[in-house]
C-alpha positions in Angstrom: 70.8 56.0 -42.9 74.6 55.9 -42.7 76.6 59.0 -43.8 77.8 59.1 -47.4 81.5 59.2 -46.3 81.3 56.0 -44.4 83.0 52.9 -46.0 80.6 50.3 -47.3 79.5 47.9 -44.5 80.7 50.1 -41.7 79.0 53.1 -40.0 81.1 56.0 -38.9 81.5 54.8 -35.3 82.6 51.3 -36.2 85.0 52.9 -38.8 86.5 55.0 -36.0 86.8 52.1 -33.6 88.4 49.9 -36.2 90.9 52.6 -37.0 91.7 52.9 -33.2 92.2 49.2 -32.9 94.4 49.0 -36.0 96.5 51.9 -34.6 96.9 50.2 -31.2 95.0 52.9 -29.4 94.0 51.9 -25.9 96.3 48.9 -26.5 93.8 47.7 -29.0 91.1 47.3 -26.4 87.4 48.1 -27.0 85.3 48.8 -23.9 81.9 50.5 -24.1 79.1 51.1 -21.6 75.3 51.5 -21.5 74.5 54.1 -18.8 70.7 54.4 -18.2 69.1 56.5 -15.5 66.9 54.3 -13.3 64.0 56.8 -13.4 61.7 55.1 -15.9 61.4 52.2 -18.3 63.5 51.8 -21.4 62.0 52.6 -24.8 62.9 51.7 -28.3 65.3 54.6 -28.6 67.3 53.0 -25.8 67.2 49.8 -27.8 69.2 51.5 -30.5 71.9 52.5 -27.9 71.9 49.0 -26.3 72.3 47.3 -29.7 75.2 49.7 -30.6 77.1 49.5 -27.3 76.7 45.8 -26.6 76.9 45.0 -30.4 80.2 46.9 -30.9 81.7 45.1 -27.9 80.8 41.7 -29.4 82.3 42.6 -32.7 85.9 43.1 -31.5 88.0 40.4 -29.8 88.0 40.8 -26.1 85.5 43.7 -26.3 83.4 44.4 -23.2 80.3 46.5 -22.5 79.4 47.6 -18.9 75.9 48.2 -17.6 76.2 51.3 -15.4 73.2 52.9 -13.8 73.5 56.7 -13.5 71.8 56.9 -10.1 72.6 60.5 -9.2 69.1 61.8 -8.9 67.5 60.0 -5.9 64.2 61.9 -6.1 63.2 60.1 -9.4 64.9 56.7 -9.1 63.6 53.4 -8.0 64.7 49.8 -7.8 61.7 48.9 -9.9 63.3 50.7 -12.8 66.7 49.1 -12.1 65.1 45.6 -12.4 63.0 46.4 -15.4 66.1 47.8 -17.3 68.1 44.6 -16.6 65.1 42.5 -17.8 64.8 44.5 -21.0 68.5 44.3 -21.9 68.5 40.5 -21.3 65.4 40.2 -23.4 67.1 42.0 -26.3 69.8 39.3 -26.1 72.7 41.0 -24.4 74.6 40.3 -21.1 76.9 42.5 -19.1 78.3 39.4 -17.3 80.0 40.6 -14.1 80.2 44.2 -15.2 77.2 45.7 -13.4 78.0 49.1 -12.0 76.3 52.1 -10.4 77.5 55.6 -10.3 76.8 55.4 -6.6 79.6 52.9 -6.4 81.9 55.9 -7.0 80.3 58.5 -4.8 83.3 58.7 -2.4 85.8 58.9 -5.1 83.8 61.5 -7.0 83.7 63.6 -3.9 87.4 63.3 -3.5 87.9 64.5 -7.1 85.6 67.4 -6.4 87.7 68.4 -3.4 90.8 68.1 -5.7 89.2 70.6 -8.1 88.6 73.0 -5.3 92.2 72.7 -4.1 93.3 73.4 -7.7 91.2 76.6 -7.8 89.0 75.0 -10.5 85.8 74.7 -8.5 83.9 76.9 -6.0 80.8 76.9 -3.9 78.2 79.3 -5.3 75.4 80.6 -3.2 73.2 82.1 -5.9 69.6 80.9 -6.1 68.6 78.7 -9.1 66.9 81.7 -10.7 70.0 83.9 -10.2 72.3 81.2 -11.6 70.1 81.2 -14.8 70.2 85.0 -15.0 74.0 85.2 -14.5 74.6 82.6 -17.3 73.8 85.2 -20.0 72.2 84.5 -23.4 73.2 83.2 -26.8 74.4 86.8 -27.8 75.6 88.0 -24.4 78.3 86.5 -22.2 77.4 85.5 -18.7 78.4 87.3 -15.5 80.7 85.9 -12.9 79.0 84.8 -9.6 79.9 87.1 -6.7 81.0 83.9 -4.9 83.4 82.9 -7.7 86.5 84.2 -5.9 86.0 82.6 -2.5 89.2 81.3 -1.1 90.2 77.6 -1.5 89.8 77.2 2.3 86.3 78.7 2.4 85.2 76.6 -0.6 86.5 73.4 1.0 84.8 74.2 4.3 81.5 75.0 2.7 81.7 71.9 0.5 82.4 69.7 3.5 79.6 71.3 5.4 77.3 70.6 2.4 78.2 67.0 2.7 77.6 67.0 6.4 74.0 68.1 5.8 74.2 71.6 7.3 72.4 73.4 4.5 69.0 73.1 2.9 68.4 72.1 -0.7 69.2 74.9 -3.2 71.2 77.0 -0.8 74.6 76.1 -2.3 76.0 74.6 -5.5 79.5 73.4 -6.4 80.4 74.8 -9.8 83.4 74.4 -12.0 85.4 77.5 -12.6 85.9 77.7 -16.4 84.7 80.7 -18.5 81.5 82.7 -18.1 82.1 84.3 -21.5 82.3 81.0 -23.3 80.2 80.8 -26.5 79.2 77.3 -25.2 76.7 77.6 -22.4 77.8 74.3 -21.0 81.2 75.8 -20.2 79.9 78.8 -18.3 80.9 77.5 -14.8 78.6 74.4 -14.9 77.3 72.8 -11.7 79.2 69.8 -10.4 77.3 69.1 -7.1 73.9 70.0 -5.7 72.3 69.5 -2.3 69.4 66.9 -2.2 68.1 65.7 1.1 66.5 62.7 -0.4 66.6 58.9 0.3 68.7 57.0 -2.3 67.6 53.6 -3.4 71.1 52.1 -2.8 73.0 54.4 -0.4 70.0 55.4 1.8 70.6 58.6 3.7 74.4 58.4 3.6 74.6 61.3 1.1 72.8 64.6 0.9 74.9 66.0 -2.0 74.8 64.4 -5.4 77.1 64.8 -8.5 75.7 66.1 -11.7 75.6 63.8 -14.7 78.2 65.6 -16.7 80.6 65.5 -13.9 80.0 61.9 -12.8 79.8 60.4 -16.3 83.2 61.1 -17.6 84.9 60.1 -14.4 82.9 56.9 -14.1 83.9 56.1 -17.7 87.6 56.6 -16.8 87.4 54.6 -13.6 85.8 51.7 -15.5 88.4 51.8 -18.3 85.9 52.7 -21.0 87.6 53.4 -24.3 84.7 54.6 -26.4 81.9 56.6 -24.7 79.1 56.5 -27.2 76.3 59.1 -26.6 73.4 60.6 -28.5 73.7 64.0 -30.2 72.2 66.0 -27.3 75.5 65.5 -25.5 77.6 67.0 -28.3 77.8 70.4 -26.6 78.7 68.7 -23.4 81.8 67.0 -24.8 84.1 70.0 -24.0 83.1 69.7 -20.4 83.7 65.9 -20.5 87.2 66.6 -21.7 87.9 69.5 -19.4 87.1 67.5 -16.3 89.4 64.6 -17.3 92.2 67.0 -18.5 92.0 69.2 -15.5 92.2 66.3 -13.1 95.0 64.8 -15.2 93.2 61.4 -15.4 95.6 58.9 -16.9 93.0 56.8 -18.7 91.3 58.9 -21.4 88.0 57.6 -22.8 86.7 59.5 -25.8 83.1 60.6 -26.3 81.5 60.2 -29.7 77.9 61.2 -30.5 75.4 59.7 -32.9 71.8 60.6 -33.8 69.1 59.4 -31.4 66.1 57.5 -32.7 63.0 59.5 -33.6 60.0 57.5 -34.7 56.8 58.7 -36.4 53.5 58.6 -34.6 55.1 58.2 -31.2 57.0 60.1 -28.5 60.3 59.0 -26.9 60.7 61.7 -24.3 60.8 60.1 -20.9 58.9 63.1 -19.4 56.1 62.6 -21.9 56.0 58.8 -21.4 55.7 59.4 -17.7 52.8 61.8 -18.4 51.0 59.1 -20.5 51.2 56.7 -17.6 50.4 59.1 -14.7 47.5 60.7 -16.5 45.9 57.4 -17.4 46.1 57.6 -21.2 47.7 54.1 -21.1 47.3 51.2 -18.6 51.0 51.3 -17.6 54.6 51.3 -18.8 54.0 47.9 -20.4 50.8 49.0 -22.3 51.3 47.5 -25.8 50.7 51.0 -27.3 53.8 52.3 -25.5 57.2 52.5 -27.3 58.7 51.0 -24.1 60.6 47.8 -24.5 58.3 46.2 -22.0 55.2 47.4 -24.0 56.8 46.2 -27.2 57.5 42.8 -25.7 53.9 42.5 -24.3 52.6 43.3 -27.8 54.4 40.3 -29.2 57.4 41.8 -30.9 60.4 39.6 -30.8 63.9 40.8 -29.8 65.2 39.6 -33.2 62.9 42.0 -34.9 64.1 44.9 -32.8 67.7 44.1 -33.4 67.1 43.9 -37.1 65.3 47.2 -37.0 68.2 48.8 -35.2 70.6 47.4 -37.8 68.5 48.7 -40.7 68.2 52.3 -39.5 72.0 52.4 -39.0 73.9 55.3 -37.4 74.0 58.9 -38.5 75.5 62.1 -37.4 72.4 64.1 -38.0 68.9 63.7 -36.5 66.1 62.3 -38.7 62.8 60.6 -38.1 62.3 56.9 -38.9 59.0 55.8 -40.4 56.9 53.5 -38.2 56.3 51.4 -41.3 59.9 50.3 -41.2 59.6 49.0 -37.7 56.4 47.1 -38.5 58.0 45.7 -41.7 60.8 44.2 -39.6 58.2 42.7 -37.2 56.2 41.1 -40.0 59.4 39.8 -41.7 60.4 38.1 -38.4 57.0 36.7 -37.6 56.3 35.5 -41.1 59.1 33.0 -40.6 58.4 32.0 -37.0 54.7 32.4 -36.1 52.3 29.4 -36.6 49.1 30.1 -38.6 45.8 29.6 -36.7 42.2 30.7 -37.3 40.3 33.2 -35.3 37.2 35.1 -36.1 37.1 38.6 -34.6 33.5 39.6 -35.4 31.6 36.4 -35.7 28.7 35.7 -38.1 27.0 32.3 -37.6 26.7 30.0 -40.6 24.6 26.9 -40.6 25.4 24.4 -43.3 22.0 22.8 -43.8 23.0 19.7 -45.8 25.8 18.8 -43.4 24.9 16.0 -40.9 23.9 17.5 -37.6 25.8 15.0 -35.4 29.0 14.9 -37.5 32.4 16.4 -36.8 35.3 16.1 -39.1 39.0 16.9 -38.4 40.7 18.9 -41.1 44.5 19.0 -41.5 45.9 22.5 -41.5 49.4 23.7 -42.3 51.1 25.4 -39.4 53.4 27.6 -41.4 53.9 27.4 -45.2 57.3 29.2 -44.8 58.6 26.4 -42.6 57.5 22.9 -43.5 59.2 21.6 -40.3 56.5 23.2 -38.3 54.2 20.4 -39.6 50.4 20.4 -39.5 47.6 20.5 -36.9 44.0 19.2 -36.6 41.1 21.6 -36.8 37.5 20.4 -36.1 34.8 21.2 -38.6 31.0 21.0 -37.8 27.6 21.9 -39.2 27.7 25.3 -37.5 30.6 27.6 -38.0 31.5 31.2 -37.6 33.0 33.5 -40.3 33.9 37.2 -40.2 31.0 39.6 -40.6 32.9 41.5 -43.2 33.2 38.4 -45.4 29.5 38.5 -46.2 27.5 41.2 -48.1 23.8 40.9 -48.8 24.0 43.3 -51.8 27.7 43.2 -52.8 29.4 45.5 -55.3 30.7 44.0 -58.5 34.2 43.2 -57.3 33.2 41.7 -54.0 34.3 38.0 -54.3 33.5 36.8 -50.8 30.2 35.3 -49.6 26.9 36.7 -50.8 23.5 35.2 -51.6 23.9 32.6 -54.3 27.7 32.9 -54.3 30.1 30.1 -53.7 33.4 30.4 -51.7 36.0 28.0 -50.3 36.4 27.5 -46.5 40.1 27.2 -45.7 41.1 23.5 -45.4 37.4 22.5 -45.7 34.7 22.7 -48.4 33.1 25.0 -50.9 29.9 26.5 -49.5 27.1 28.5 -51.2 24.8 31.0 -49.3 21.2 30.1 -49.7 19.4 32.2 -47.1 19.9 35.3 -44.9 18.2 35.4 -41.5 17.7 38.8 -39.9 16.6 40.1 -36.6 12.9 41.1 -37.2 13.2 44.1 -34.9 16.5 45.6 -36.0 17.0 44.2 -39.5 20.5 43.1 -38.4 21.9 39.9 -40.1 21.9 37.2 -37.4 22.7 34.0 -39.4 23.4 32.6 -42.8 22.1 29.3 -44.2 24.4 27.6 -46.7 25.0 24.3 -48.5 28.3 22.5 -49.0 29.7 20.3 -51.7 31.1 17.1 -50.1 33.3 16.5 -53.2 35.4 19.6 -52.5 36.9 18.5 -49.1 40.3 20.2 -48.6 40.8 21.1 -52.3 39.3 22.1 -55.6 36.0 21.0 -57.2 36.3 17.8 -59.2 34.4 19.4 -62.1 37.0 22.1 -62.3 34.8 25.1 -61.2 36.7 27.9 -59.5 35.9 30.2 -56.6 37.6 33.6 -56.1 37.7 33.7 -52.3 38.9 31.6 -49.5 37.5 32.4 -46.0 38.8 31.5 -42.6 36.3 30.1 -40.1 35.9 28.5 -36.6 33.6 25.7 -35.6 30.8 27.0 -33.5 30.7 23.8 -31.5 34.4 23.6 -30.8 35.6 27.2 -31.0 36.7 29.0 -27.9 35.5 32.4 -26.8 38.3 35.0 -26.6 39.0 38.7 -26.0 41.0 40.4 -28.7 42.6 43.9 -28.3 43.2 45.7 -31.5 45.9 48.3 -31.1 46.4 51.3 -33.4 48.8 54.3 -33.3 48.6 56.2 -30.0 48.8 59.5 -31.8 46.9 60.9 -34.8 49.8 62.9 -36.2 53.2 61.9 -37.5 55.1 64.2 -35.2 53.1 64.5 -31.9 55.6 66.7 -30.0 53.3 69.7 -29.8 52.9 72.4 -32.5 53.4 76.0 -33.2 50.0 76.9 -31.8 51.2 75.8 -28.4 49.0 72.7 -28.3 50.4 70.0 -25.9 51.4 66.6 -27.3 48.4 65.1 -25.4 46.1 67.0 -27.8 47.0 64.4 -30.5 46.1 61.3 -28.5 44.2 58.9 -30.8 40.8 58.0 -29.2 40.7 54.9 -31.4 44.1 53.6 -30.3 42.5 50.6 -28.6 39.5 48.5 -29.6 38.5 45.6 -27.4 36.5 42.8 -28.9 35.1 40.5 -26.3 33.1 37.9 -28.3 35.7 36.5 -30.7 36.0 32.9 -31.6 39.3 31.0 -32.0 40.1 27.4 -32.9 40.6 25.1 -29.9 44.4 24.9 -30.2 44.6 28.6 -29.3 42.9 28.0 -25.9 46.1 26.7 -24.4 48.5 29.1 -26.1 51.1 30.0 -23.5 51.0 33.7 -22.4 53.5 35.6 -24.5 53.2 33.2 -27.4 52.6 34.6 -30.9 50.7 33.3 -33.9 49.1 34.6 -37.1 45.3 34.7 -37.3 45.0 33.8 -41.0 44.0 36.8 -43.1 43.9 39.1 -40.0 47.3 39.7 -38.6 49.8 38.6 -35.9 48.5 38.2 -32.4 50.1 37.5 -29.0 48.5 35.8 -26.0 48.7 38.6 -23.4 51.4 37.9 -20.9 49.4 39.2 -18.0 45.7 38.6 -18.7 45.5 35.5 -20.9 44.3 32.3 -19.3 43.4 28.9 -20.7 39.7 29.3 -19.9 39.6 32.9 -21.1 42.3 33.7 -23.6 43.2 37.3 -24.3 45.1 38.3 -27.5 46.9 41.5 -28.4 47.3 42.3 -32.1 51.0 42.7 -32.7 50.8 43.9 -36.2 48.6 43.7 -39.3 49.5 41.6 -42.3 49.9 44.7 -44.5 51.4 48.1 -44.2 48.6 50.4 -42.8 50.8 53.5 -42.7 50.7 53.9 -46.5 46.9 54.1 -46.3 47.2 56.7 -43.5 49.6 58.8 -45.6 47.3 58.5 -48.7 44.3 59.8 -46.7 46.3 62.8 -45.6 47.3 63.7 -49.2 
């Protein structure tokens, strides 16, 4: 995913920073920042930026990374988002230490800089309506027109701007704009807005301000005030870089941070637009920001993905200068790779089918020894109770199986994991519906925990749960939230919500899990043998009523989806 002209082992941003450090630029200092807007929850695209900004700072001696909230739009911001963002960054494994900042910390200084631009004749108060401003900006092929208020005197502009601050005007009546070039081929440079009037309560400053700086104006100055050396942004800010530089150059700011852009993360079968994520929550397509189907960091965490898997994913996709789309299969591969090493193996049956072993003593219970994780012998073993009545998966039995079906069938013998060989002798059905209710089997006592002494082989090993000792659990099976690879809308004008997958969630309420899973702490992750990785739900799981979310399947399902399309 890195560009071909990047030296091996370094992406283009780290190459640039290494060259700056070697040349003594910024006195060899590296200072980055992560500047989220507190108007929603962070998603996996933000994780890429977090890992880059905090990661780069870690890699260079004395490097620092600030967390700065861009709280310049009070109508959409909330302390709930501020707290959730901090929680997500910490969960990913990063810490801003004592470098927590808010753009609102600089409101007074930003206002003073704006007055300075007015006094220099580089900013003016425009009284056009929002619609008129758009009309005057021109098109891609036609230059814009100068506002009739562009040549107000410095004194009039200062007076109007001060009265804007004093709250004398209604929202939308005036706008402070930079005076640059209405004929510029770059739309951003056609007298861009610097301040707008918003009579709205701010989550930190209350009702102290009724004018708020625009992001492009506040961002570069906040970077400079914090001593940021490398301002790393996604590609949508590339056209805004000339304005970033113009503001700092015009005000003759002594410290000069540099903006560099990289490609944002785009992921198949999901949306990462905050506007669209808000729509999913507000319209009830998901249960909330932390719904495990959401690409939010809180949703990913609740689904059972580890921070290490996300950091590994961000490392693997790398950094590029051009936009591309990353396959969801890569993310799931990183999750499996991580959980395969760390998650204990357990047994759970999602769709139970009862099996009665007729020649097993009715009052007997045995304790079988099961390996917790073959990838890590240090995780040891656990005890699993075995009894006359057990549950297996419905799909592990077929009454009239095809030739290559090796699991349980009438007259067939299979191995029960850690237990015995069993043979199906009878199928019991519901007389009214014909549905299979129960199987009767026999077992071979000589096969306990291993192979048959006579050397006979079986071709299938099934997981199971004791009917006597198993715990009833609810399991949520999550699938892709969208049915199409790029659910951003289409040429026919269909909205992205058209592609919502009605089968994105299946809830199974009568599952059976081995007793050890009853006390699994909320948020803990394990592998249900042969079924996938599952997480005890952080909100809903309780010892007497465990609830598990499927984190990821054991195999790549996306390849199957692509095959069906072809």
